[in-house]
C-alpha angles and dihedrals in degrees: 000000000000122000126193115202121187111225097182127009113242128222116235113219113251114251114256131224119218113215114194130199128213141152131231111242093211104050100012095235112162113211142160127233147164127235090256090064090061123102089214136005128182105221101226134096098274097019125161119252133189128198138158121260108242089220111042098012093229120142113265118202131192146147115262093224094053096055128100112238144172133203128231130182114248112242 
C-alpha cells in the first residue's frame, strides 16, 4: 500500500493573461486585445490571427509572433 504525505503545501502559479497590441492599417487605430477577442487564431508559434478593428470594423490580420504583448496575472 502506497501513501503520499504532504510535508509542505505548494503554491500554484497564478494563471497569466496575454494582452497583445496592434494597429489597424485602414484607420490607424492602436488597440489592445486578448486572443479570445479574435475571430480566428492559428495555434502555432507564428500563427495568423484575424480580429475586428474597434473603430472602423474592418478585419485586422497579423502574425502572433510579430505582435507586441504584455503579461498580467489573472485575478
